[in-house]
N, CA, C and O atoms as a printed pandas DataFrame, in Angstrom:
     atom_number atom_name residue_name chain_id  residue_number  x_coord  y_coord  z_coord
0              1         N          MET        A               1   -0.905  -24.283    3.786
1              2        CA          MET        A               1   -0.984  -22.835    3.859
2              3         C          MET        A               1   -2.455  -22.453    4.036
3              4         O          MET        A               1   -3.334  -23.048    3.412
4              5         N          SER        A               2   -2.717  -21.470    4.878
5              6        CA          SER        A               2   -4.091  -21.063    5.161
6              7         C          SER        A               2   -4.713  -20.334    3.975
7              8         O          SER        A               2   -4.015  -19.790    3.120
8              9         N          ASN        A               3   -6.044  -20.339    3.947
9             10        CA          ASN        A               3   -6.764  -19.600    2.903
10            11         C          ASN        A               3   -6.450  -18.109    2.970
11            12         O          ASN        A               3   -6.299  -17.451    1.941
12            13         N          GLU        A               4   -6.353  -17.584    4.187
13            14        CA          GLU        A               4   -6.050  -16.161    4.353
14            15         C          GLU        A               4   -4.682  -15.833    3.767
15            16         O          GLU        A               4   -4.521  -14.828    3.075
16            17         N          ARG        A               5   -3.700  -16.683    4.046
17            18        CA          ARG        A               5   -2.352  -16.420    3.540
18            19         C          ARG        A               5   -2.339  -16.480    2.011
19            20         O          ARG        A               5   -1.725  -15.638    1.356
20            21         N          GLU        A               6   -3.018  -17.477    1.453
21            22        CA          GLU        A               6   -3.061  -17.604   -0.014
22            23         C          GLU        A               6   -3.734  -16.385   -0.638
23            24         O          GLU        A               6   -3.246  -15.847   -1.632
24            25         N          ARG        A               7   -4.867  -15.941   -0.052
25            26        CA          ARG        A               7   -5.557  -14.735   -0.545
26            27         C          ARG        A               7   -4.655  -13.519   -0.420
27            28         O          ARG        A               7   -4.600  -12.681   -1.321
28            29         N          GLY        A               8   -3.944  -13.423    0.706
29            30        CA          GLY        A               8   -3.052  -12.291    0.939
30            31         C          GLY        A               8   -1.906  -12.247   -0.047
31            32         O          GLY        A               8   -1.569  -11.185   -0.570
32            33         N          ILE        A               9   -1.312  -13.386   -0.300
33            34        CA          ILE        A               9   -0.200  -13.438   -1.257
34            35         C          ILE        A               9   -0.697  -13.124   -2.659
35            36         O          ILE        A               9   -0.020  -12.425   -3.414
36            37         N          GLN        A              10   -1.868  -13.631   -3.013
37            38        CA          GLN        A              10   -2.448  -13.329   -4.326
38            39         C          GLN        A              10   -2.725  -11.837   -4.463
39            40         O          GLN        A              10   -2.388  -11.230   -5.480
40            41         N          PHE        A              11   -3.337  -11.245   -3.441
41            42        CA          PHE        A              11   -3.609   -9.807   -3.458
42            43         C          PHE        A              11   -2.309   -9.019   -3.609
43            44         O          PHE        A              11   -2.233   -8.091   -4.413
44            45         N          PHE        A              12   -1.304   -9.385   -2.846
45            46        CA          PHE        A              12   -0.007   -8.711   -2.869
46            47         C          PHE        A              12    0.567   -8.712   -4.284
47            48         O          PHE        A              12    1.072   -7.692   -4.755
48            49         N          GLY        A              13    0.490   -9.846   -4.952
49            50        CA          GLY        A              13    0.970   -9.950   -6.325
50            51         C          GLY        A              13    0.159   -9.109   -7.285
51            52         O          GLY        A              13    0.709   -8.530   -8.222
52            53         N          GLU        A              14   -1.153   -9.036   -7.061
53            54        CA          GLU        A              14   -2.010   -8.244   -7.942
54            55         C          GLU        A              14   -1.698   -6.758   -7.857
55            56         O          GLU        A              14   -1.731   -6.061   -8.872
56            57         N          VAL        A              15   -1.400   -6.270   -6.676
57            58        CA          VAL        A              15   -1.198   -4.828   -6.517
58            59         C          VAL        A              15    0.252   -4.379   -6.612
59            60         O          VAL        A              15    0.523   -3.202   -6.849
60            61         N          LEU        A              16    1.184   -5.305   -6.428
61            62        CA          LEU        A              16    2.594   -4.915   -6.500
62            63         C          LEU        A              16    3.349   -5.630   -7.617
63            64         O          LEU        A              16    4.580   -5.637   -7.634
64            65         N          GLY        A              17    2.625   -6.220   -8.532
65            66        CA          GLY        A              17    3.247   -6.821   -9.699
66            67         C          GLY        A              17    3.536   -8.299   -9.520
67            68         O          GLY        A              17    3.525   -8.838   -8.413
68            69         N          GLU        A              18    3.791   -8.924  -10.642
69            70        CA          GLU        A              18    3.987  -10.379  -10.670
70            71         C          GLU        A              18    5.102  -10.853   -9.747
71            72         O          GLU        A              18    5.015  -11.942   -9.180
72            73         N          ALA        A              19    6.131  -10.061   -9.593
73            74        CA          ALA        A              19    7.248  -10.469   -8.737
74            75         C          ALA        A              19    6.888  -10.369   -7.256
75            76         O          ALA        A              19    7.575  -10.944   -6.411
76            77         N          GLY        A              20    5.810   -9.640   -6.935
77            78        CA          GLY        A              20    5.440   -9.423   -5.542
78            79         C          GLY        A              20    5.065  -10.685   -4.800
79            80         O          GLY        A              20    5.546  -10.915   -3.691
80            81         N          ALA        A              21    4.211  -11.511   -5.392
81            82        CA          ALA        A              21    3.747  -12.733   -4.717
82            83         C          ALA        A              21    4.889  -13.702   -4.444
83            84         O          ALA        A              21    5.031  -14.154   -3.308
84            85         N          PRO        A              22    5.713  -14.042   -5.441
85            86        CA          PRO        A              22    6.820  -14.961   -5.146
86            87         C          PRO        A              22    7.795  -14.405   -4.106
87            88         O          PRO        A              22    8.315  -15.154   -3.279
88            89         N          ALA        A              23    8.041  -13.102   -4.147
89            90        CA          ALA        A              23    8.956  -12.489   -3.177
90            91         C          ALA        A              23    8.393  -12.600   -1.762
91            92         O          ALA        A              23    9.125  -12.916   -0.824
92            93         N          LEU        A              24    7.096  -12.342   -1.608
93            94        CA          LEU        A              24    6.474  -12.455   -0.293
94            95         C          LEU        A              24    6.475  -13.906    0.171
95            96         O          LEU        A              24    6.798  -14.185    1.325
96            97         N          ARG        A              25    6.120  -14.827   -0.713
97            98        CA          ARG        A              25    6.113  -16.250   -0.384
98            99         C          ARG        A              25    7.515  -16.707    0.061
99           100         O          ARG        A              25    7.653  -17.444    1.038
100          101         N          GLU        A              26    8.532  -16.266   -0.656
101          102        CA          GLU        A              26    9.921  -16.628   -0.337
102          103         C          GLU        A              26   10.340  -16.074    1.017
103          104         O          GLU        A              26   10.989  -16.761    1.806
104          105         N          HIS        A              27    9.962  -14.818    1.281
105          106        CA          HIS        A              27   10.319  -14.200    2.563
106          107         C          HIS        A              27    9.657  -14.943    3.723
107          108         O          HIS        A              27   10.288  -15.178    4.754
108          109         N          ILE        A              28    8.390  -15.311    3.555
109          110        CA          ILE        A              28    7.673  -16.039    4.600
110          111         C          ILE        A              28    8.334  -17.390    4.879
111          112         O          ILE        A              28    8.425  -17.812    6.032
112          113         N          ALA        A              29    8.788  -18.058    3.836
113          114        CA          ALA        A              29    9.392  -19.385    3.976
114          115         C          ALA        A              29   10.840  -19.338    4.475
115          116         O          ALA        A              29   11.405  -20.364    4.853
116          117         N          SER        A              30   11.424  -18.165    4.473
117          118        CA          SER        A              30   12.833  -18.028    4.845
118          119         C          SER        A              30   13.007  -17.991    6.361
119          120         O          SER        A              30   12.040  -18.062    7.118
120          121         N          SER        A              31   14.242  -17.879    6.774
121          122        CA          SER        A              31   14.545  -17.648    8.184
122          123         C          SER        A              31   15.039  -16.210    8.366
123          124         O          SER        A              31   15.680  -15.884    9.366
124          125         N          ASP        A              32   14.733  -15.363    7.392
125          126        CA          ASP        A              32   15.197  -13.977    7.416
126          127         C          ASP        A              32   14.585  -13.186    8.571
127          128         O          ASP        A              32   13.505  -13.500    9.071
128          129         N          PHE        A              33   15.305  -12.167    8.965
129          130        CA          PHE        A              33   14.852  -11.255   10.008
130          131         C          PHE        A              33   13.491  -10.665    9.617
131          132         O          PHE        A              33   13.320  -10.201    8.490
132          133         N          GLY        A              34   12.545  -10.681   10.523
133          134        CA          GLY        A              34   11.250  -10.045   10.296
134          135         C          GLY        A              34   10.243  -10.868    9.516
135          136         O          GLY        A              34    9.207  -10.343    9.107
136          137         N          ARG        A              35   10.518  -12.127    9.304
137          138        CA          ARG        A              35    9.602  -12.918    8.481
138          139         C          ARG        A              35    8.230  -13.057    9.120
139          140         O          ARG        A              35    7.240  -13.223    8.407
140          141         N          GLU        A              36    8.143  -12.995   10.439
141          142        CA          GLU        A              36    6.827  -13.060   11.100
142          143         C          GLU        A              36    5.961  -11.880   10.689
143          144         O          GLU        A              36    4.750  -12.029   10.526
144          145         N          CYS        A              37    6.567  -10.707   10.519
145          146        CA          CYS        A              37    5.803   -9.542   10.057
146          147         C          CYS        A              37    5.232   -9.800    8.673
147          148         O          CYS        A              37    4.101   -9.407    8.387
148          149         N          ALA        A              38    5.992  -10.449    7.821
149          150        CA          ALA        A              38    5.503  -10.792    6.483
150          151         C          ALA        A              38    4.332  -11.765    6.571
151          152         O          ALA        A              38    3.370  -11.651    5.812
152          153         N          LYS        A              39    4.412  -12.720    7.492
153          154        CA          LYS        A              39    3.298  -13.655    7.686
154          155         C          LYS        A              39    2.045  -12.911    8.136
155          156         O          LYS        A              39    0.954  -13.154    7.623
156          157         N          TRP        A              40    2.205  -12.013    9.086
157          158        CA          TRP        A              40    1.059  -11.273    9.596
158          159         C          TRP        A              40    0.451  -10.390    8.512
159          160         O          TRP        A              40   -0.770  -10.268    8.404
160          161         N          ALA        A              41    1.315   -9.779    7.719
161          162        CA          ALA        A              41    0.815   -8.937    6.630
162          163         C          ALA        A              41    0.029   -9.778    5.636
163          164         O          ALA        A              41   -1.062   -9.389    5.216
164          165         N          ALA        A              42    0.579  -10.931    5.256
165          166        CA          ALA        A              42   -0.108  -11.797    4.291
166          167         C          ALA        A              42   -1.410  -12.330    4.871
167          168         O          ALA        A              42   -2.444  -12.303    4.203
168          169         N          ASP        A              43   -1.367  -12.813    6.104
169          170        CA          ASP        A              43   -2.543  -13.436    6.713
170          171         C          ASP        A              43   -3.621  -12.415    7.083
171          172         O          ASP        A              43   -4.791  -12.579    6.736
172          173         N          PHE        A              44   -3.219  -11.380    7.779
173          174        CA          PHE        A              44   -4.205  -10.466    8.349
174          175         C          PHE        A              44   -4.461   -9.251    7.460
175          176         O          PHE        A              44   -5.578   -9.054    6.981
176          177         N          ALA        A              45   -3.431   -8.440    7.240
177          178        CA          ALA        A              45   -3.657   -7.191    6.503
178          179         C          ALA        A              45   -4.181   -7.456    5.098
179          180         O          ALA        A              45   -5.203   -6.901    4.693
180          181         N          PHE        A              46   -3.475   -8.307    4.356
181          182        CA          PHE        A              46   -3.867   -8.548    2.964
182          183         C          PHE        A              46   -4.893   -9.661    2.830
183          184         O          PHE        A              46   -5.861   -9.507    2.086
184          185         N          GLY        A              47   -4.712  -10.774    3.525
185          186        CA          GLY        A              47   -5.574  -11.929    3.347
186          187         C          GLY        A              47   -6.906  -11.852    4.055
187          188         O          GLY        A              47   -7.853  -12.533    3.661
188          189         N          THR        A              48   -7.004  -11.036    5.095
189          190        CA          THR        A              48   -8.257  -10.904    5.835
190          191         C          THR        A              48   -8.905   -9.540    5.613
191          192         O          THR        A              48  -10.064   -9.468    5.204
192          193         N          VAL        A              49   -8.173   -8.463    5.875
193          194        CA          VAL        A              49   -8.780   -7.136    5.842
194          195         C          VAL        A              49   -8.940   -6.608    4.413
195          196         O          VAL        A              49  -10.037   -6.196    4.034
196          197         N          TRP        A              50   -7.877   -6.613    3.621
197          198        CA          TRP        A              50   -7.953   -6.064    2.262
198          199         C          TRP        A              50   -8.911   -6.849    1.372
199          200         O          TRP        A              50   -9.460   -6.283    0.426
200          201         N          THR        A              51   -9.122   -8.108    1.639
201          202        CA          THR        A              51   -9.955   -8.942    0.766
202          203         C          THR        A              51  -11.384   -9.097    1.276
203          204         O          THR        A              51  -12.144   -9.906    0.745
204          205         N          ARG        A              52  -11.751   -8.343    2.283
205          206        CA          ARG        A              52  -13.131   -8.365    2.795
206          207         C          ARG        A              52  -14.089   -7.731    1.799
207          208         O          ARG        A              52  -13.696   -6.923    0.958
208          209         N          ASP        A              53  -15.348   -8.114    1.912
209          210        CA          ASP        A              53  -16.412   -7.405    1.199
210          211         C          ASP        A              53  -16.717   -6.127    1.964
211          212         O          ASP        A              53  -16.303   -5.978    3.114
212          213         N          GLY        A              54  -17.423   -5.225    1.349
213          214        CA          GLY        A              54  -17.869   -4.026    2.051
214          215         C          GLY        A              54  -17.325   -2.735    1.478
215          216         O          GLY        A              54  -18.054   -1.748    1.374
216          217         N          LEU        A              55  -16.063   -2.724    1.107
217          218        CA          LEU        A              55  -15.456   -1.580    0.433
218          219         C          LEU        A              55  -14.685   -2.113   -0.758
219          220         O          LEU        A              55  -14.083   -3.185   -0.691
220          221         N          ASP        A              56  -14.705   -1.365   -1.841
221          222        CA          ASP        A              56  -13.871   -1.793   -2.958
222          223         C          ASP        A              56  -12.423   -1.387   -2.681
223          224         O          ASP        A              56  -12.141   -0.621   -1.759
224          225         N          ARG        A              57  -11.537   -1.904   -3.478
225          226        CA          ARG        A              57  -10.102   -1.659   -3.254
226          227         C          ARG        A              57   -9.746   -0.185   -3.346
227          228         O          ARG        A              57   -8.878    0.294   -2.616
228          229         N          LYS        A              58  -10.399    0.524   -4.225
229          230        CA          LYS        A              58  -10.113    1.945   -4.398
230          231         C          LYS        A              58  -10.420    2.710   -3.106
231          232         O          LYS        A              58   -9.624    3.541   -2.668
232          233         N          LEU        A              59  -11.570    2.427   -2.502
233          234        CA          LEU        A              59  -11.928    3.098   -1.248
234          235         C          LEU        A              59  -10.993    2.682   -0.116
235          236         O          LEU        A              59  -10.611    3.509    0.711
236          237         N          ARG        A              60  -10.632    1.423   -0.079
237          238        CA          ARG        A              60   -9.681    0.977    0.951
238          239         C          ARG        A              60   -8.348    1.720    0.802
239          240         O          ARG        A              60   -7.742    2.135    1.791
240          241         N          SER        A              61   -7.906    1.881   -0.443
241          242        CA          SER        A              61   -6.653    2.619   -0.666
242          243         C          SER        A              61   -6.770    4.050   -0.179
243          244         O          SER        A              61   -5.843    4.563    0.448
244          245         N          CYS        A              62   -7.884    4.701   -0.454
245          246        CA          CYS        A              62   -8.070    6.081    0.017
246          247         C          CYS        A              62   -7.972    6.153    1.534
247          248         O          CYS        A              62   -7.308    7.037    2.077
248          249         N          ALA        A              63   -8.632    5.223    2.219
249          250        CA          ALA        A              63   -8.596    5.222    3.684
250          251         C          ALA        A              63   -7.177    4.995    4.200
251          252         O          ALA        A              63   -6.730    5.693    5.111
252          253         N          VAL        A              64   -6.473    4.033    3.628
253          254        CA          VAL        A              64   -5.111    3.737    4.072
254          255         C          VAL        A              64   -4.187    4.916    3.811
255          256         O          VAL        A              64   -3.378    5.274    4.667
256          257         N          LEU        A              65   -4.302    5.521    2.637
257          258        CA          LEU        A              65   -3.466    6.689    2.336
258          259         C          LEU        A              65   -3.689    7.790    3.370
259          260         O          LEU        A              65   -2.731    8.382    3.867
260          261         N          GLY        A              66   -4.934    8.059    3.688
261          262        CA          GLY        A              66   -5.235    9.098    4.679
262          263         C          GLY        A              66   -4.630    8.799    6.042
263          264         O          GLY        A              66   -4.089    9.687    6.701
264          265         N          MET        A              67   -4.728    7.535    6.458
265          266        CA          MET        A              67   -4.170    7.159    7.760
266          267         C          MET        A              67   -2.653    7.268    7.759
267          268         O          MET        A              67   -2.061    7.742    8.728
268          269         N          LEU        A              68   -2.025    6.832    6.678
269          270        CA          LEU        A              68   -0.564    6.903    6.615
270          271         C          LEU        A              68   -0.074    8.342    6.552
271          272         O          LEU        A              68    0.951    8.675    7.147
272          273         N          ILE        A              69   -0.798    9.197    5.835
273          274        CA          ILE        A              69   -0.446   10.617    5.799
274          275         C          ILE        A              69   -0.522   11.194    7.209
275          276         O          ILE        A              69    0.402   11.877    7.650
276          277         N          ALA        A              70   -1.619   10.922    7.918
277          278        CA          ALA        A              70   -1.809   11.463    9.264
278          279         C          ALA        A              70   -0.734   10.974   10.226
279          280         O          ALA        A              70   -0.334   11.700   11.136
280          281         N          GLN        A              71   -0.266    9.745   10.027
281          282        CA          GLN        A              71    0.769    9.192   10.899
282          283         C          GLN        A              71    2.183    9.554   10.453
283          284         O          GLN        A              71    3.156    9.215   11.126
284          285         N          ARG        A              72    2.292   10.239    9.327
285          286        CA          ARG        A              72    3.590   10.615    8.742
286          287         C          ARG        A              72    4.462    9.391    8.464
287          288         O          ARG        A              72    5.671    9.408    8.694
288          289         N          GLN        A              73    3.837    8.350    7.975
289          290        CA          GLN        A              73    4.538    7.108    7.645
290          291         C          GLN        A              73    4.910    7.116    6.169
291          292         O          GLN        A              73    4.330    6.383    5.368
292          293         N          THR        A              74    5.877    7.946    5.820
293          294        CA          THR        A              74    6.186    8.198    4.417
294          295         C          THR        A              74    6.768    6.989    3.695
295          296         O          THR        A              74    6.514    6.822    2.502
296          297         N          GLU        A              75    7.530    6.149    4.362
297          298        CA          GLU        A              75    8.076    4.976    3.677
298          299         C          GLU        A              75    6.965    4.000    3.334
299          300         O          GLU        A              75    6.924    3.473    2.222
300          301         N          GLU        A              76    6.065    3.753    4.272
301          302        CA          GLU        A              76    4.919    2.864    4.007
302          303         C          GLU        A              76    3.983    3.502    2.985
303          304         O          GLU        A              76    3.384    2.806    2.165
304          305         N          LEU        A              77    3.860    4.811    3.035
305          306        CA          LEU        A              77    3.015    5.537    2.080
306          307         C          LEU        A              77    3.469    5.285    0.647
307          308         O          LEU        A              77    2.645    5.171   -0.260
308          309         N          LYS        A              78    4.768    5.198    0.447
309          310        CA          LYS        A              78    5.291    4.959   -0.909
310          311         C          LYS        A              78    4.766    3.639   -1.471
311          312         O          LYS        A              78    4.384    3.578   -2.639
312          313         N          TYR        A              79    4.741    2.590   -0.664
313          314        CA          TYR        A              79    4.184    1.307   -1.118
314          315         C          TYR        A              79    2.700    1.444   -1.442
315          316         O          TYR        A              79    2.205    0.894   -2.426
316          317         N          HIS        A              80    2.004    2.192   -0.588
317          318        CA          HIS        A              80    0.560    2.293   -0.758
318          319         C          HIS        A              80    0.157    3.236   -1.884
319          320         O          HIS        A              80   -0.969    3.149   -2.373
320          321         N          VAL        A              81    1.022    4.116   -2.302
321          322        CA          VAL        A              81    0.755    4.886   -3.526
322          323         C          VAL        A              81    0.745    3.921   -4.710
323          324         O          VAL        A              81   -0.131    4.007   -5.571
324          325         N          ARG        A              82    1.696    3.019   -4.757
325          326        CA          ARG        A              82    1.738    2.009   -5.826
326          327         C          ARG        A              82    0.497    1.118   -5.781
327          328         O          ARG        A              82   -0.104    0.820   -6.814
328          329         N          ILE        A              83    0.125    0.700   -4.580
329          330        CA          ILE        A              83   -1.064   -0.132   -4.422
330          331         C          ILE        A              83   -2.307    0.632   -4.857
331          332         O          ILE        A              83   -3.172    0.075   -5.532
332          333         N          ALA        A              84   -2.403    1.904   -4.475
333          334        CA          ALA        A              84   -3.563    2.722   -4.852
334          335         C          ALA        A              84   -3.683    2.850   -6.366
335          336         O          ALA        A              84   -4.781    2.755   -6.916
336          337         N          LEU        A              85   -2.578    3.060   -7.026
337          338        CA          LEU        A              85   -2.611    3.143   -8.499
338          339         C          LEU        A              85   -3.055    1.813   -9.103
339          340         O          LEU        A              85   -3.843    1.789  -10.048
340          341         N          ALA        A              86   -2.551    0.715   -8.558
341          342        CA          ALA        A              86   -2.962   -0.608   -9.036
342          343         C          ALA        A              86   -4.439   -0.861   -8.750
343          344         O          ALA        A              86   -5.096   -1.612   -9.471
344          345         N          ASN        A              87   -4.955   -0.241   -7.708
345          346        CA          ASN        A              87   -6.364   -0.385   -7.349
346          347         C          ASN        A              87   -7.267    0.585   -8.095
347          348         O          ASN        A              87   -8.470    0.634   -7.836
348          349         N          GLY        A              88   -6.703    1.356   -9.017
349          350        CA          GLY        A              88   -7.523    2.196   -9.883
350          351         C          GLY        A              88   -7.554    3.674   -9.578
351          352         O          GLY        A              88   -8.216    4.424  -10.296
352          353         N          LEU        A              89   -6.863    4.129   -8.541
353          354        CA          LEU        A              89   -6.833    5.569   -8.301
354          355         C          LEU        A              89   -6.013    6.248   -9.383
355          356         O          LEU        A              89   -5.001    5.714   -9.836
356          357         N          THR        A              90   -6.448    7.404   -9.785
357          358        CA          THR        A              90   -5.695    8.204  -10.737
358          359         C          THR        A              90   -4.746    9.120   -9.969
359          360         O          THR        A              90   -4.869    9.285   -8.755
360          361         N          VAL        A              91   -3.824    9.696  -10.674
361          362        CA          VAL        A              91   -2.908   10.656  -10.039
362          363         C          VAL        A              91   -3.708   11.829   -9.478
363          364         O          VAL        A              91   -3.404   12.325   -8.393
364          365         N          LYS        A              92   -4.712   12.268  -10.200
365          366        CA          LYS        A              92   -5.562   13.367   -9.726
366          367         C          LYS        A              92   -6.265   12.984   -8.418
367          368         O          LYS        A              92   -6.368   13.803   -7.505
368          369         N          GLU        A              93   -6.742   11.750   -8.330
369          370        CA          GLU        A              93   -7.397   11.298   -7.097
370          371         C          GLU        A              93   -6.399   11.199   -5.951
371          372         O          GLU        A              93   -6.734   11.525   -4.812
372          373         N          LEU        A              94   -5.177   10.754   -6.235
373          374        CA          LEU        A              94   -4.135   10.756   -5.203
374          375         C          LEU        A              94   -3.903   12.168   -4.682
375          376         O          LEU        A              94   -3.765   12.393   -3.480
376          377         N          GLU        A              95   -3.865   13.098   -5.604
377          378        CA          GLU        A              95   -3.657   14.495   -5.227
378          379         C          GLU        A              95   -4.805   15.001   -4.350
379          380         O          GLU        A              95   -4.575   15.742   -3.395
380          381         N          GLU        A              96   -6.025   14.606   -4.668
381          382        CA          GLU        A              96   -7.176   15.023   -3.855
382          383         C          GLU        A              96   -7.123   14.424   -2.453
383          384         O          GLU        A              96   -7.497   15.087   -1.486
384          385         N          VAL        A              97   -6.662   13.175   -2.331
385          386        CA          VAL        A              97   -6.478   12.570   -1.003
386          387         C          VAL        A              97   -5.470   13.395   -0.215
387          388         O          VAL        A              97   -5.676   13.669    0.967
388          389         N          LEU        A              98   -4.389   13.788   -0.864
389          390        CA          LEU        A              98   -3.383   14.626   -0.224
390          391         C          LEU        A              98   -4.002   15.944    0.251
391          392         O          LEU        A              98   -3.784   16.354    1.391
392          393         N          TYR        A              99   -4.762   16.599   -0.606
393          394        CA          TYR        A              99   -5.375   17.873   -0.236
394          395         C          TYR        A              99   -6.367   17.712    0.918
395          396         O          TYR        A              99   -6.462   18.576    1.790
396          397         N          LEU        A             100   -7.098   16.611    0.914
397          398        CA          LEU        A             100   -8.069   16.375    1.981
398          399         C          LEU        A             100   -7.377   16.175    3.327
399          400         O          LEU        A             100   -7.957   16.458    4.376
400          401         N          ALA        A             101   -6.151   15.692    3.296
401          402        CA          ALA        A             101   -5.406   15.470    4.537
402          403         C          ALA        A             101   -4.965   16.777    5.196
403          404         O          ALA        A             101   -4.745   16.808    6.407
404          405         N          VAL        A             102   -4.835   17.845    4.429
405          406        CA          VAL        A             102   -4.311   19.102    4.983
406          407         C          VAL        A             102   -5.124   19.595    6.180
407          408         O          VAL        A             102   -4.537   19.826    7.237
408          409         N          PRO        A             103   -6.460   19.771    6.068
409          410        CA          PRO        A             103   -7.177   20.297    7.236
410          411         C          PRO        A             103   -7.300   19.302    8.389
411          412         O          PRO        A             103   -7.571   19.708    9.519
412          413         N          TYR        A             104   -7.109   18.023    8.132
413          414        CA          TYR        A             104   -7.291   17.016    9.174
414          415         C          TYR        A             104   -5.980   16.539    9.786
415          416         O          TYR        A             104   -5.935   16.227   10.976
416          417         N          ALA        A             105   -4.924   16.480    8.999
417          418        CA          ALA        A             105   -3.633   15.999    9.498
418          419         C          ALA        A             105   -2.611   17.113    9.621
419          420         O          ALA        A             105   -1.606   16.958   10.316
420          421         N          GLY        A             106   -2.854   18.238    8.954
421          422        CA          GLY        A             106   -1.964   19.385    9.050
422          423         C          GLY        A             106   -1.014   19.509    7.866
423          424         O          GLY        A             106   -0.715   18.538    7.171
424          425         N          PHE        A             107   -0.557   20.729    7.666
425          426        CA          PHE        A             107    0.366   20.999    6.566
426          427         C          PHE        A             107    1.677   20.225    6.661
427          428         O          PHE        A             107    2.132   19.696    5.647
428          429         N          PRO        A             108    2.309   20.134    7.843
429          430        CA          PRO        A             108    3.574   19.392    7.885
430          431         C          PRO        A             108    3.421   17.931    7.448
431          432         O          PRO        A             108    4.254   17.421    6.700
432          433         N          ALA        A             109    2.370   17.262    7.908
433          434        CA          ALA        A             109    2.152   15.865    7.519
434          435         C          ALA        A             109    1.868   15.773    6.025
435          436         O          ALA        A             109    2.382   14.885    5.346
436          437         N          ALA        A             110    1.052   16.688    5.513
437          438        CA          ALA        A             110    0.718   16.673    4.088
438          439         C          ALA        A             110    1.949   16.985    3.236
439          440         O          ALA        A             110    2.128   16.395    2.170
440          441         N          ASN        A             111    2.782   17.890    3.685
441          442        CA          ASN        A             111    3.999   18.204    2.922
442          443         C          ASN        A             111    4.968   17.024    2.886
443          444         O          ASN        A             111    5.588   16.760    1.856
444          445         N          SER        A             112    5.098   16.321    3.998
445          446        CA          SER        A             112    5.938   15.117    4.001
446          447         C          SER        A             112    5.360   14.074    3.054
447          448         O          SER        A             112    6.098   13.416    2.319
448          449         N          ALA        A             113    4.046   13.926    3.073
449          450        CA          ALA        A             113    3.381   12.973    2.189
450          451         C          ALA        A             113    3.543   13.383    0.726
451          452         O          ALA        A             113    3.757   12.536   -0.141
452          453         N          LYS        A             114    3.441   14.660    0.464
453          454        CA          LYS        A             114    3.592   15.143   -0.912
454          455         C          LYS        A             114    4.955   14.770   -1.469
455          456         O          LYS        A             114    5.063   14.346   -2.620
456          457         N          GLN        A             115    5.989   14.924   -0.668
457          458        CA          GLN        A             115    7.340   14.567   -1.124
458          459         C          GLN        A             115    7.434   13.075   -1.416
459          460         O          GLN        A             115    7.992   12.678   -2.439
460          461         N          ALA        A             116    6.895   12.246   -0.528
461          462        CA          ALA        A             116    6.949   10.789   -0.727
462          463         C          ALA        A             116    6.131   10.376   -1.946
463          464         O          ALA        A             116    6.580    9.563   -2.754
464          465         N          MET        A             117    4.945   10.931   -2.074
465          466        CA          MET        A             117    4.069   10.591   -3.199
466          467         C          MET        A             117    4.694   11.043   -4.514
467          468         O          MET        A             117    4.663   10.309   -5.502
468          469         N          SER        A             118    5.254   12.230   -4.530
469          470        CA          SER        A             118    5.900   12.756   -5.737
470          471         C          SER        A             118    7.081   11.885   -6.147
471          472         O          SER        A             118    7.297   11.645   -7.335
472          473         N          ALA        A             119    7.841   11.416   -5.169
473          474        CA          ALA        A             119    8.999   10.560   -5.481
474          475         C          ALA        A             119    8.552    9.281   -6.183
475          476         O          ALA        A             119    9.189    8.850   -7.144
476          477         N          VAL        A             120    7.470    8.675   -5.716
477          478        CA          VAL        A             120    6.964    7.458   -6.348
478          479         C          VAL        A             120    6.464    7.760   -7.751
479          480         O          VAL        A             120    6.762    7.016   -8.686
480          481         N          LEU        A             121    5.718    8.829   -7.909
481          482        CA          LEU        A             121    5.177    9.178   -9.233
482          483         C          LEU        A             121    6.303    9.481  -10.223
483          484         O          LEU        A             121    6.217    9.108  -11.393
484          485         N          GLN        A             122    7.350   10.150   -9.762
485          486        CA          GLN        A             122    8.493   10.423  -10.641
486          487         C          GLN        A             122    9.207    9.134  -11.023
487          488         O          GLN        A             122    9.617    8.968  -12.171
488          489         N          GLU        A             123    9.357    8.231  -10.079
489          490        CA          GLU        A             123   10.007    6.955  -10.354
490          491         C          GLU        A             123    9.191    6.160  -11.380
491          492         O          GLU        A             123    9.750    5.582  -12.312
492          493         N          LEU        A             124    7.890    6.136  -11.203
493          494        CA          LEU        A             124    7.027    5.409  -12.136
494          495         C          LEU        A             124    7.054    6.055  -13.532
495          496         O          LEU        A             124    7.055    5.354  -14.544
496          497         N          ALA        A             125    7.077    7.387  -13.576
497          498        CA          ALA        A             125    7.130    8.080  -14.857
498          499         C          ALA        A             125    8.440    7.806  -15.602
499          500         O          ALA        A             125    8.494    7.839  -16.831
500          501         N          ALA        A             126    9.499    7.534  -14.819
501          502        CA          ALA        A             126   10.800    7.242  -15.419
502          503         C          ALA        A             126   10.928    5.773  -15.810
503          504         O          ALA        A             126   11.983    5.340  -16.275
504          505         N          GLY        A             127    9.853    5.008  -15.620
505          506        CA          GLY        A             127    9.870    3.599  -16.011
506          507         C          GLY        A             127   10.193    2.647  -14.894
507          508         O          GLY        A             127   10.375    1.454  -15.140
508          509         N          GLY        A             128   10.271    3.129  -13.674
509          510        CA          GLY        A             128   10.559    2.254  -12.537
510          511         C          GLY        A             128    9.331    1.516  -12.095
511          512         O          GLY        A             128    8.212    1.861  -12.475
512          513         N          ARG        A             129    9.535    0.515  -11.304
513          514        CA          ARG        A             129    8.392   -0.259  -10.775
514          515         C          ARG        A             129    8.300   -0.069   -9.310
515          516         O          ARG        A             129    7.411   -0.630   -8.670
């Protein structure tokens, strides 16, 4: 297994909980539909880009949240809200990222993001993971 993949799987487990790394490792090793996407995510997104020097995880989360809000990628945004919290963002900081998106991405994109972000926060408050 490559160093990038190992770093990516480790990062994935750190930000999405202990079950995250084994689940990603299992998916990569499987013959399941879309497993190549999991490999690319582990190798490139998580193992190469997220683990680079230059920005701390909190700043990387802010940048990713902003991009996902602008693209109206609400399902992916839900994962990255969890990652952002694991990377140290507070709920107040998440809210500020949302507000900052309004003049740059527009009210419709921000409103869609608000619904997705609120759903994750409510789930976490209810004890969900």
